[in-house]
N, C-alpha and C positions, 0 to 999 in steps of 0.2 A: 523506818516508814519510806516507801518507794511511792512518789507522788506521779500521777498523770500516767498511769498504766492504761492501756487501751486493751479492753476486753472483747473479743470477739465470740459472742455468743451463737449458738445454732439458731438459724431463721431469724436473727434480730440484727439491727444495725449496732455498729461498734458503740461502746461505751467507755467513758473515762472513769476511773476509779483509783482511790489510793490503797496501797496494798501493805499490810502490816510485814510481811517478809516475802522473799522469793519463794515461788511453789516447790515443794519436795516431792520427790517419787513416792514417799510413803503417805502423802495427803490424799484425801478422798474429795476434797473438793477444794475451792478458792475462797478465801476470807478477805474481805475488803471492805471500805468505808467511803464516804463521800462520794456516792455513785451520781453521775451526770452523763447527759449526752456529750458528743463532740463539740456542740455548739453552746454548750455549758448550763443547758437548761435540765430540769428534774426530769426524769422520764416518767411517762404516764403511770406505770405500774408501781411506782416508790411513792410513799408518803412522806417520808422525811430522809433526804439524801444522805444528811450525817448519821443514819443507823448503820449498824454492822451488818453485812450482806454475807451470806454463803451461799456460792453456787456449786453445786455438784459438777464435777469433771465432765458427766455425760452431757450436760449442756453449754460446756465451754468449748469452742473450738481451739482456740489459742489465745495466747498473752502477750502483747507487745509490751516491752520496757524500754522507755527511751533511753538512748546513752545518757550516761551521768546519773541517772535518778535512782540507780540500785546501789550507790555508795558515793564516797568521795572519789575526786579525779584520779587518785592512785591505782584505783581499779582499772583504769584504761588499759590500752595497748603497751604501755611501758613499764609495767610492774616487775618483769624478770628482773631488771637490774635493781629495782628497788627492793626486792625481796632478798636477793642475794646480798645487797649492801646490809639490809637490817639483821641478817644472820651472821655476819661477820663478827670476829672478836671484838672490836671496838666499836660498839654501836652509837656512841655520842659522836664521834668523828664521822661515822659513816652517814648518820643521819643529818649532821651539818652538811656535807657534801651532797648528799642526794636530794636535799630540799632545793636548792636553787636551779641545779641541772635540770631536771623534768620541766620546770616552769620556763627556763630558757630554751631548751631544746625539746619540747613536748613533742606530742603527735602532730600537732597543727603545722608547724613549718615543715616537717618531713611530708605531710600530706600535699603542701603547698608546692614543695620542691617537686615531686612526683608529678603533679599536674602540669607544671611548668616545662618539665622535660616531656611529657607526653604532648603537650601542646606544641613544642618546638618540634618534635619528630613528625606531628601532622603536618606542619607548616613546610617542612622540608620535603614531605612526601608531594604535596600540591604543588 
């Protein structure tokens, strides 16, 4: 279940919804539930927001999926090392080694590090 996806429908305000799965190219429409406005209210064209809704792709402009909503944090930017570790011969030791590393060295410290370098560069240029 993908929570709080933002649906941008043609000629409508954005709506929040829970998707059952990510859209695929073979789908003809978007299936979702828990439809609500971005303020959390029930849209005027919906009787029960907990119903299951089907929007044909002709009415959907695009869908925003917030980071982390599509699955566990392992699906983030640091998955290349996690996937290679899980495909190695000794998966038990690889899982033990790869578990603490992403939590300690996850993408957040790298992003903070880049921001700090960028900030320092701008200070030097000023």
